[in-house]
N, C-alpha and C positions, 0 to 999 in steps of 0.2 A: 513106224513113227508114233502111231496111236498108243502103243504099249508104253513107249517112252514118256509121252505126254501124261498118260494116266499115272505112271510112276512118280512123276514130278508133283502132280496135284494130290496124290495120296500122301506124299511126304509133307506137303504144306498142311493138309488136314491133321496129320499126326503132330505137327509142331504148332497147330492152331495159329498159323501165320496167314494173314490175308495176302492176296495177290499184290497189292500195293506195297506191302512190307517186303516181299521178295524183290519187287522192282527197285525199291530204295536200297536194299542190301547189295544188289549186284549192279546198281547204277545204270538201269535201263529204263526206257519210257514205260509207264504203266500199261500203255496200249499193247506193248509187246507181250506182256503176260496175259492180258485179256484176249488177244488174238490167239495165243497159244491154246487157250481153253475153248473159246467160242468159234474161232475160225482156223482150225488146224490145217486147212488146205494152204494157208499162207505160210510159206517157208521162213522159218526163223533165221536171222542172220547168224553166221557161224560164231562170231565172237560173243553174241548174246547167249547162245545155247551153251557155249563153253563156260561162260561166267556162271550161268544157272547151275550147271552140273558140278562145277568146282565148288560152289557154295553149298549145295544140298548134299552132294554125294562125293566128297573128296576121295574116298577110298574105292569108288567105282567109276572114276572118270573115264578110263580108257574103254571099259566095257560099254558104257552108255554113249560115249562119243562115237564109238564105232556103229552103234545102232542108228544114231543120227546121220552119220556120214553116208551110210549105205542107202539112206532114204532120200537124200537131197538131190536137187536138180539145177539149182541156180549156178551159173558159171563161176561167179566170184566165190561162192561157198565151196565149190569143188576145188578151186585153186588153193584156198586156204586149207582145205582138207589134205591136199597133197603135202603141204608143208607139215601139217600136224602129224600125219602118218610117218613121214620121214624123221621128223624131229624126235618123235617118241619111239622110233625104231619098231613100228608095227609094219614089218616088211610085207606080210601077206596083204594087208589093207592097202599099202602103198602100191603094190603090184596090181591089185584090182583097180585102183583109181587111174593108174597109168594106162592100162589097157582100155579102160572106158574113155578117157579123155583123148587118147590118140585118135579115136574115131569121132571126136566131138565135132559139131558144126561150128564151134567157136574157135577161131584161129589162135587166139591168145591161149586158150586152154590146151590146144594142140601143142603149142610152143612149150608151155609149162610141163606137159607130160613128157616131151622129148628130153627136157633138161633133167627132170626127176628120174627118167630112165637111167641117165648117167649117174645120178646120185645113188640110185638103187644098186647099180653095178659097184660103185665105190663102197657102199655099206655092206655088200656081200663079199667084198674083196675080189671081185671079178674084173680086174683091170690089169693092164700091163704098161710097158713103156710108151705105147701109143696113146694112152689115155689123155695125156696132156695135149696132144695134137687134136684129139677129138673135142676136147673142151674149147680149144682156141678156134675150132672150126664153127662153133656155135655163133650164129648171128642173132643175138637176142634183141627183141624189139621192145621189151619192157625192162624197166630199171631193176625189178626184182630178179628176173632171170639173168640179167647182166651181172648183178652182184653175186647171185648164187653160183654162177660158173666160176667167178673169181674166188669165192670161198672154197670151192672144190679144188681150184689150183693150189690154194693154201694147204688144204689137206694133203694134196699130192707132194708139195714141197716138204711139208713137215714129216710125212712118212718116209721120205727119201733123204732126210737130214740136210736138206738144202735150206738152212736157216736164213741165209742172206736174202735169197729170193723171197722167202716167206715173210720176213719182217718188212721188206720193202713194199710188198703187195698188201699186206694186212693193214698198213697205215692208210692206204688209199680207200680200202674197203670200209674202215671205221667211219670215215668222212662221208662216203656215199650212202651208208645206211641211214644217216640222218635225213636224207631226202625221200625216204620211203613214206608214203602216205598212210598205209594200213598199219595200225599200231601192233597188231599181232605179228605180222611178218617182220616189222622193224625190231621187235623184241627178240624173236627167235633167231634172226640173223645176227643180232648183236651178241646173243648167248653163244652161238656157234663160233664166231670169231674170237670171243673172249675166252672160251675154253682152250683154244689152241694157243692163244697169247699167254694165258696164265701158266700153261705147262712149259712154254718156251722160255718165258722169263724165269721160271723156277729152275730149269736146267742151267740157265745162265747165272744163277745165284743172285738174281735181281729181285729181292724179296718184296720191296715196296710196290713195284709194278705188278708182281704176281698177286699180291693181296688186293690190289685195285681191281683186277679182272676177276679174281675169285669172288669178290663181293658183288660184282655185276651179276654173275650167275646166281649167287645165293639170294639176292634181292629180286630176282626175276620171277616169272611165272613158270620156270622150268620144272620138269618132273623131279621126283625124289632121287632117282638114279643119278641124274646130272648134278643135283645139289650135293649128293653124297660125295661125288668125285671132287667137287670144288672144295668142300669142307676138308677133305683128306689132304689135298695139296696145300690148302691154307694152313692146316695144322702143322705141316712140315716147316713152314716158314718161321714158326715160333720155337722149333725144337732146341735151338741153341740160345734162345732168349728168355723164354718163360714157360716153365714146366706146366703150370696150372692151365694156362691158355691153350697150350698144345694138346693136353689131355682132354680138356673140355671139347675142343673141336674134333678130336679123334672119336670121342664117344658120340658126338652128334652125327658124324659120318657113319659110324657103325649102326646107329639107330635108324638112320634114313635108308641104309643098305638093307636092313631087315624089313623095313616097311615097304620097300620097293620090290621085295621078293628075292633080293640078291644075297642069300644067306652065305654063299661061298665067299663073297667079298667081305661080309661082316666077320667071318671067321679069320680071314686073312688079316684084317685090321687088328683083331685081337691078338693073333699069334705073332705078327711081325711088327706092326706100327706101334701099337700100345705097349707091347713088350719092350721094343727098342727105346721108347721114350722113358719108360720107368727105369730101365737099366742104365741108360745114358746119364740120367740125373740121380741114380741110386736112391730112388724113392718108391715107396710102396712095393718093395721087392717081394714081400710075402704074398702079394696078390697076383704076381705074374704067372700067367698060364700060357705056355707055348709049346707047340710040337715042332717048331722050326729049329733045326739043328744049330744054325748060326746064332739065333737068339738064345738058345739053351747055353751055348758057349759064353755069350755075352752076360747072361745071368750068373753063370758060374764065376766069371771074372769079378763081377760086382759083389758077389758073396764071399770073395776072397779065396775061391778054390781054382787057382790058375792052372794047376795040373790037370784037373778035370776038363777045363776049357780047352787046353792044348790037345788033350786026347780026342775031344769031340771034333775040333777043327782039323786035326790031322787025318780024320776019316772022310772029310769032305773032298770029293774028287774034283769038282769044278769050283775054283775060288772066285770071289768077287772082290770089289773094293772094300766091302764091309768085312768079309772074313779075313782079308789081309790086315785090315785095321785091328780086328780083334786079336789076331796073332801078334801084332806089334805091341799091344798093351798087355797081353798075357805073358809074352816071353821077354818083353823089355827091349827087343831088338828093333832098332830104327829101320833096318833094311825092309822089314815088312810094311812099315808105314810109308816108305818111299814107293814100294810096289803098289800099295793101296792108292797113292796119288796117281801113279801111272795108269792104273785101271780105271779110276774115275775120269781121268783126263781123256783116255781113249774112248770112253762112252759118252763124252761130252757133258758129263754131270758136274757142273761147277758149283752146285750147292753142297752135295754130300762130300765133295772133295775137302770140305772144311773139317771133316772128322779127323783125318790124319794130320792136316795142317795145324789144327788147334793143339793136338797132342804133341807134335814136334815143337811148336812154339812153347808149350808148357815145359818141354825138356831143355829149353834154352837155345834152340836153333834160331839163327838170325832171321828176322822178318825179311830182310833184303834177299837172303838166299832162297827163302820159301817163295817169294814173289817171282824170282828168276826161274824157279822150277815150273811154275804154272803159267 
């Protein structure tokens, strides 16, 4: 902890910033900063330390927060640390905290550790059909752990495509979260449920609801990885409406993916999502760079080389709703567009099903017939 405190005050010296300036910047009592320097034995509140580190060292947050977390002893700070480690997917740190707090003298901390053990299993994909029974066997005595077990139920329903149960439960969770006193837990739990809701509404083709929840994540204190995912889904909701907005959001998602160290995700966005948007709108085609076969075919179509597109698509072994759509516009055969509809429908994707629907409508197929199909 002393090393962390020294790092903080070295940075203040470098910036020529007085302690009261830091206190004002992160909205904490000046005494908090004074105690940090003059009475380091007094343990800083979790949220205060998080605010200080996020302000001074945004690119080193997880590294420095882990130093802080491994040195703390106050029960409340340790409970918030459990959520921080889980929320940021620092699973080794989460496992350390769970093992520590399972043996705590504080019964509330023991309860939290038991619940986060289930969350750890979920995050490691170490769960089976009995997981739901295990969740429902939990008798939480705190509002936070009662809500977290229900959030985990939502994860379970979502992963098992039980959207009816998911939506019914998620609405009760949203209301319950407002009763949480601690602002950090309130925000992270709201982000957790908003992430599932934005993806669910997106799959249902409900763009306004999707945008609402995506913006909750984006406007939160979530890490760059989570915000990158929210920007990505938000960008899709504008694909059929506004090219410039969609591309702007895609580039922001790509940027955040790189900044969060997820280079593979950034490459995927470039090769598939950005390439798709440019091809769909037939804009900036000269700048399209993709090694994705389906999008190479899409690009060939928009450049007027339908024979090349058909050749590429015929070599693809496992078709998707997208490749069937591309075959439909490359060959002119409506059969492929109907097959595309069937594949998107089978996957429960009621957003991208609009691709073949829009094309069929453009070809004069009755809106009544298309609605009957879906």
